[in-house]
N, C-alpha and C positions, 0 to 999 in steps of 0.2 A: 364491802371494802370499808375499813376504817383507817383514817390517817391522823396520828397526833400532830396538833398544831403547836401547842404549848401546855406545859403541865398537864391538867386534866381536861384541856379543851381538844375535841375531836371533830373531825369531819367524816360522816358516814354518807357512804353512797349506796342507794338501793337497800338500806338497813331498817328493820321496824322501829318506827318512832316511839321514843319513850319520854314522857314529861311527868314530872313528880308535882302533885299539888295543883293548885288554881292557876289558870292562865287566860290571857287575853290575846287575841289575833289580830295583828295589824296587817292589812292588805290594800288592794287598790279596787277601784270599781270594774275595770276590766276582768280582773281575776276572779272578782265576785261573781261573775256571770259564767266564766269558763272552767275553773279549777276548784273553787274554794269548797264546794259540797263535797267532792272526792276527798279533798284533804281532810275535811271535818270527820269523814266517815272513818278515818283510820284513828281518831282520838278518843279519849273518854269524855263525852259530851257533859258529864255531870260537872267536870271541872272547868268547862268553858264558861266564862264570866261574861264576854261581850266579844263582838267582832267590829272593829273600827276600820273603815274603809275610806281611803283618800283618792283624789283624782290621780289619773295615771300620766306620767311623763316626767322628765327631768326639770321642766319649769316649775314643777310643784314642790321641787327639794328645797324648801327655804324655811325660814323661822316661822312664818306665818302657819305653814302646815305643822310644824313642830308644836306650836302653841295649840292648834286645834286638837291634836291627839292628846296631848297633856291635859286639856280642859275635859275631854271626854273621859279620860281616865279618873280626874279629880271629881267629875260628877257621880261616878260610880263609887267613889270612896275606897278606892282599891288600896290593899296594904302594901307593905314593902315585901311581903312574901309571895306577891303574884309574879309569874312569869310572863314575859312579853314574847309572843311567837310572831316572828316577822317573815310572812309568806309573799314572797314576790321576788323581783329583780334587785338590782343595785340600789335603785331609789330607796325601795322599801327597807333593805337591810341598813342603809346609811341613816335613814330618818329613825328606823326603830332602835338602833344601836345608841343613836344620840339621845333619843326619849329615855332609853333604859339607864343611861348613865347619869340623867339629872332628875328622873322622877323620884321624889323623896330621897334625893341623894343616891339613887342607884338600886336596880332590881336585876334579877337574871333575865336574860334573853337568849332566845334560840333563833337561828336564821334557817329558814327552809327555802333554799333557791330555786326558783322556778324557770329561770333563764341560764343558759350557758355562761353568759358573760358574769352573771353573779357567782356561779358555782365555781369558776376558776379564779375570781379575783375578789369582787366586792364583798361577798358574804364571809370571806376568810380574812383573817389578820387582824381584826378588832379596830380598823380605822373608820371611824363614823363621822361623816361631816355634811353640812349643807350649804347651799350657795347663797350669796348676795350680790348686791349690784357691783360689788368691787372684784368678784371672781368666783371661782369654783372650790368648793369644800374648804372655804377659809374660816368657817366656824364649825367646831366639832370637838370629838374626844377620842382618845385611845380606850377602848373597853372590848375586851375580848368577849365574843359569844360563848356562852357555856356549851354549846355544840351548834354544829352545822349540819343539816340534812340536805341530801341531793336525791331527787328522784327523777332518773333520765326519762322516764315516760312523760313528764311535763315538757320536755324539749320538742315532742311531736306538735305543740301547738304554736310553735316558733317560726316566723317567716325567714327566709333565706337571708335577707339582710341582717337580721337579728343574730343569726349564726355565724355569718362572716363577721360581724361587729365583734362577737366574743372570740373569734380566732385572733383578732388583732391583739388581744391581752395575751394570749398563749404564744403568739409568734414574739411578742415582746420579751416575755420571760425566757423564752428558749434562746433569743439572741443575746440576752444579757447573761445567762447562766448555764445553758446547756445547748451547745451547737449540734450534738447529735440528736436531740429533740427537734431543733429548727429543721434538720434534714428529713427526719421521719413526717413532719408536717408537710413539708414541700412534695412529698411523694403521695399525699393524701389529695382527694379532690373534694369540692364542696357537696356534692352527691354521694361520697362515699367516706364519711369521715368515721374515725376510729374513736368513739367517745371515751371509751375505756382508758385508752392510752392518753388521751388530751386531758381528761380530768386527773388521772394518777400522776402524771408527771407535772401538770401545771400546779396542782395543789402541793405536791412534796416540794416543789421549787419554793413556791411561797412560805410553806410553813417552815422549811429550814431558815429561810431569810428572817421570818417574824421571830423565830427563836434566837437567831444571833443578834437581831437588832429590833427590838419590838417597837421602839419610840422613835425611829427613823432618824438615828443620829449619823448614820454612815451607810453600811451596806443596803439597807432597805431603801435609801433614796434612789438607788439603781432601777427600782421597779417602776420609778417615774420616767423612764426613757419614753420619748414622745409625748409626755404629758405636759411638759413646760410650754411647748408650742400648743397642744391640743386644747388645755385649758383656757387660752386666750381665744382660740377659734371658737370654742363653745360659748364663752362669755359675750363675744362680738355677734354671735348669731343667736343670742338669747336662748340657746339650749334648745332650739327647735328645729334647726336644720339638719343636724347630724346626730346619730346615735353616738354614745360615748366612744365605742370602739372604731367608729368611722373616722371621728376627730383624732383619735390617737393614732391611726394609720396615717393621717396627713402630717400628724407631728413627728412620727419616726421618719418620715421622708425628709422633713425638714431639718431634723437633728442630723440625718444622714449626710445631707447636702453640707452641712456645717462640719462634719466629720471628714468628708472628702476634701473639703477646702483646706483643712487644718492639717491633712496628710495623715490622718488616723486610720483611714481605710482607702482602698483603692476603688478605681471606677467599676472593675469587674464585680466587686462585693456590693457596691451601691446598687448597681443595675440587678443583682440577683435578688436582692431584698425587695427592690421596687416590683419586679416581676412576680414574686411570690405574692405580694399584696395584691396585685392586680389579678392575679390568678383566682384569688377567692373574693373577687368581686368588690374589694375595698377601695375607698376614695384615696386618692394620692396627690391631688391638687387643690389649690384654694386661691381665691383672688383678694389680695390684701389692697385696701384703698389708701392707706397711710402707713409706711414702714416704720417710721418714728414712733407713731402712736401705739402701733402692734409692739414694737421693743420696749417702751416704757410700761405697758401692761405687764410685763414680765416681773417688775418689781412688787406687785401685788401678790406674787406667787409665793406659796409657802417655803419653796426651796430657795428663794433669794435671801441673802443674809449680809448685814452691813453694806448694802447697795452694791452687792456682788451677786450675780446670778450663777447659781450652781447648775450648769447645764449637764444633763446626762447624755453622754455621747458614746460612740462605738469605737472599739480599735478592732483588729482582726479577730482576737479572741474573745472578747466580752464587752460589758459596759463599764466606762469610767467615768468619775466626777470631776468636771473641770470647771473651776471658779475663776479662770485667768483669761477666759476668752475676751479678745478685744471687741469693743462695740463697733468698730467698722467692718469687722469681718461677719458679725451677725446681720448687720444693716446690709451688707451685700448680699446676702442669702435671702433676705427678705424682700429685696427689691427684685429678685427674679420671680417673686409671686405678684407684683403690682401690674 
């Protein structure tokens, strides 16, 4: 299956991989033991110039790791004609895309998603970012991968919590843009997922949004539904307590509570989404120690503008962007979590 994202950029699902010229592989130390040899067996080894492996985990998605990868590439004196192959999950595609954007002012890169989360979200769309002490993905670039490959056989190595975390992103996209898709997900179970449907519909939603708004000036912001809250949660827990999708699930519930308070959705819809997230074993609760501190952290988010927070909320039909939410309404929601 081939899905066009933008111009000449494609996502290919279970298709033969094709790479022109010399390349370097970026991966992590966990995949180095599990899957890397299998992947390399599909490639022309004569064109493989190096394999660079970093530590595994969101806590390593930072500028120190970026500098390490860049230094390894500079030691090899790689030219601008090299391609960087990012073999891994969201952390790898984010770091690799960022490195590809800045190494000698830009080289080609290809994402090979080994997780469901990366396949439906992180590896697709050209947003590449790393975290710092101020927040998540605050340093980064927009640079489309030249292509994205997904091999569903690699999902067999994933734990159930990694699968459910990925579903949070697909549920997010469905709620924002395709209610029929949301109902289809609701009728699945964690032990009997239709990967073909999930991949096709999730990627097509994201591809269309990226085509319409590549640089996140409007419609693409809606894909951050749940993320405004989730990014604060991830930063407060040092990126170690929750998988990204688990934090997004909590963030969606928080956003829905705000939507409910503002009269944008009713209690029945709120409960429906909550029960769907719980059905797929996703986290829905979080303990906040200081509501005001949590609120102020929103202003480090990329979606805040001129001291206004652009909340992505739901109404009965889709996602909306609201920048006029009163501080006291948000604090009221946050205090429910203290």
